[in-house]
NUTORNU-960383 format. One record per residue (C-alpha): residue number from 1; x, y, z; residue in three letters. Coordinates in steps of 0.05 Angstrom, whole numbers, plus 5000, padded with zeros to 4 digits. Layout:
BEGIN
@i->NUM; xx->X; yy->Y; zz->Z; aa->ALA
...
This chain:
BEGIN
@i->1; xx->6486; yy->5206; zz->5882; aa->UNK
@i->2; xx->6534; yy->5262; zz->5852; aa->UNK
@i->3; xx->6603; yy->5263; zz->5863; aa->UNK
@i->4; xx->6615; yy->5320; zz->5904; aa->UNK
@i->5; xx->6557; yy->5293; zz->5948; aa->UNK
@i->6; xx->6591; yy->5231; zz->5958; aa->UNK
@i->7; xx->6650; yy->5276; zz->5982; aa->UNK
@i->8; xx->6609; yy->5311; zz->6031; aa->UNK
@i->9; xx->6581; yy->5247; zz->6052; aa->UNK
@i->10; xx->6642; yy->5226; zz->6070; aa->UNK
@i->11; xx->6677; yy->5286; zz->6096; aa->UNK
@i->12; xx->6615; yy->5286; zz->6142; aa->UNK
@i->13; xx->6630; yy->5209; zz->6162; aa->UNK
@i->14; xx->6704; yy->5218; zz->6182; aa->UNK
@i->15; xx->6681; yy->5289; zz->6219; aa->UNK
@i->16; xx->6634; yy->5242; zz->6257; aa->UNK
@i->17; xx->6680; yy->5196; zz->6260; aa->UNK
@i->18; xx->6729; yy->5233; zz->6293; aa->UNK
@i->19; xx->6680; yy->5270; zz->6342; aa->UNK
@i->20; xx->6661; yy->5199; zz->6375; aa->UNK
@i->21; xx->6747; yy->5186; zz->6378; aa->UNK
@i->22; xx->6753; yy->5248; zz->6417; aa->UNK
@i->23; xx->6697; yy->5244; zz->6457; aa->UNK
@i->24; xx->6713; yy->5170; zz->6471; aa->UNK
@i->25; xx->6784; yy->5199; zz->6499; aa->UNK
@i->26; xx->6763; yy->5246; zz->6543; aa->UNK
@i->27; xx->6713; yy->5196; zz->6571; aa->UNK
@i->28; xx->6770; yy->5160; zz->6589; aa->UNK
@i->29; xx->6807; yy->5220; zz->6610; aa->UNK
@i->30; xx->6752; yy->5232; zz->6654; aa->UNK
@i->31; xx->6769; yy->5183; zz->6711; aa->UNK
@i->32; xx->6823; yy->5214; zz->6756; aa->UNK
@i->33; xx->6861; yy->5139; zz->6766; aa->UNK
@i->34; xx->6861; yy->5144; zz->6688; aa->UNK
@i->35; xx->6885; yy->5217; zz->6675; aa->UNK
@i->36; xx->6938; yy->5197; zz->6730; aa->UNK
@i->37; xx->6960; yy->5139; zz->6695; aa->UNK
@i->38; xx->6964; yy->5188; zz->6626; aa->UNK
@i->39; xx->7007; yy->5247; zz->6663; aa->UNK
@i->40; xx->7057; yy->5186; zz->6691; aa->UNK
@i->41; xx->7061; yy->5166; zz->6624; aa->UNK
@i->42; xx->7071; yy->5234; zz->6594; aa->UNK
@i->43; xx->7126; yy->5235; zz->6661; aa->UNK
@i->44; xx->7164; yy->5179; zz->6638; aa->UNK
@i->45; xx->7156; yy->5141; zz->6574; aa->UNK
@i->46; xx->7147; yy->5077; zz->6572; aa->UNK
@i->47; xx->7126; yy->5043; zz->6644; aa->UNK
@i->48; xx->7121; yy->4968; zz->6669; aa->UNK
@i->49; xx->7037; yy->4952; zz->6689; aa->UNK
@i->50; xx->7077; yy->4939; zz->6752; aa->UNK
@i->51; xx->7115; yy->5002; zz->6755; aa->UNK
@i->52; xx->7045; yy->5041; zz->6740; aa->UNK
@i->53; xx->7006; yy->5007; zz->6800; aa->UNK
@i->54; xx->7065; yy->5019; zz->6848; aa->UNK
@i->55; xx->7064; yy->5086; zz->6822; aa->UNK
@i->56; xx->6991; yy->5108; zz->6817; aa->UNK
@i->57; xx->6991; yy->5066; zz->6887; aa->UNK
@i->58; xx->6930; yy->5014; zz->6859; aa->UNK
@i->59; xx->6928; yy->4941; zz->6849; aa->UNK
@i->60; xx->6948; yy->4901; zz->6777; aa->UNK
@i->61; xx->6869; yy->4882; zz->6776; aa->UNK
@i->62; xx->6851; yy->4955; zz->6777; aa->UNK
@i->63; xx->6908; yy->4977; zz->6734; aa->UNK
@i->64; xx->6884; yy->4922; zz->6681; aa->UNK
@i->65; xx->6814; yy->4958; zz->6683; aa->UNK
@i->66; xx->6832; yy->5024; zz->6670; aa->UNK
@i->67; xx->6894; yy->5002; zz->6612; aa->UNK
@i->68; xx->6841; yy->4966; zz->6575; aa->UNK
@i->69; xx->6788; yy->5032; zz->6575; aa->UNK
@i->70; xx->6858; yy->5074; zz->6558; aa->UNK
@i->71; xx->6876; yy->5029; zz->6499; aa->UNK
@i->72; xx->6808; yy->5016; zz->6472; aa->UNK
@i->73; xx->6801; yy->5098; zz->6466; aa->UNK
@i->74; xx->6874; yy->5095; zz->6426; aa->UNK
@i->75; xx->6912; yy->5133; zz->6488; aa->UNK
@i->76; xx->6965; yy->5075; zz->6503; aa->UNK
@i->77; xx->7005; yy->5031; zz->6464; aa->UNK
@i->78; xx->7012; yy->4970; zz->6499; aa->UNK
@i->79; xx->7064; yy->4911; zz->6480; aa->UNK
@i->80; xx->7087; yy->4844; zz->6517; aa->UNK
@i->81; xx->7156; yy->4829; zz->6539; aa->UNK
@i->82; xx->7150; yy->4757; zz->6568; aa->UNK
@i->83; xx->7103; yy->4769; zz->6621; aa->UNK
@i->84; xx->7104; yy->4835; zz->6620; aa->UNK
@i->85; xx->7061; yy->4886; zz->6599; aa->UNK
@i->86; xx->7095; yy->4956; zz->6575; aa->UNK
@i->87; xx->7057; yy->5016; zz->6562; aa->UNK
@i->88; xx->7075; yy->5085; zz->6530; aa->UNK
@i->89; xx->7026; yy->5140; zz->6512; aa->UNK
@i->90; xx->7004; yy->5157; zz->6438; aa->UNK
@i->91; xx->7034; yy->5221; zz->6437; aa->UNK
@i->92; xx->7008; yy->5244; zz->6364; aa->UNK
@i->93; xx->6936; yy->5229; zz->6381; aa->UNK
@i->94; xx->6935; yy->5272; zz->6444; aa->UNK
@i->95; xx->6959; yy->5325; zz->6408; aa->UNK
@i->96; xx->6920; yy->5321; zz->6344; aa->UNK
@i->97; xx->6854; yy->5308; zz->6401; aa->UNK
@i->98; xx->6875; yy->5371; zz->6439; aa->UNK
@i->99; xx->6900; yy->5411; zz->6375; aa->UNK
@i->100; xx->6828; yy->5412; zz->6354; aa->UNK
@i->101; xx->6807; yy->5443; zz->6408; aa->UNK
@i->102; xx->6847; yy->5502; zz->6402; aa->UNK
@i->103; xx->6832; yy->5565; zz->6355; aa->UNK
@i->104; xx->6889; yy->5576; zz->6307; aa->UNK
@i->105; xx->6929; yy->5636; zz->6308; aa->UNK
């Protein structure tokens, strides 16, 4: 395999990886509850799990399910402080993901 072929294969693998990552993000956002959680985080910044559950009007158990999917797609960061888990949006990932859909001006 030539150097050019290796570079091309590497670029193709990265492009496929990026496409798979964006598909995972869009699948996460396709659920109205998860989209609502993302919107809450975009407006309010970091929030605790109980704050999100209260404002989204869902149980903590359901939030746990949805937050796991959002975290797996890379859309949210989580941190734990004592018994409380906090979430914040991965703004850079969202910007990059949606920028890939916009034609440069």
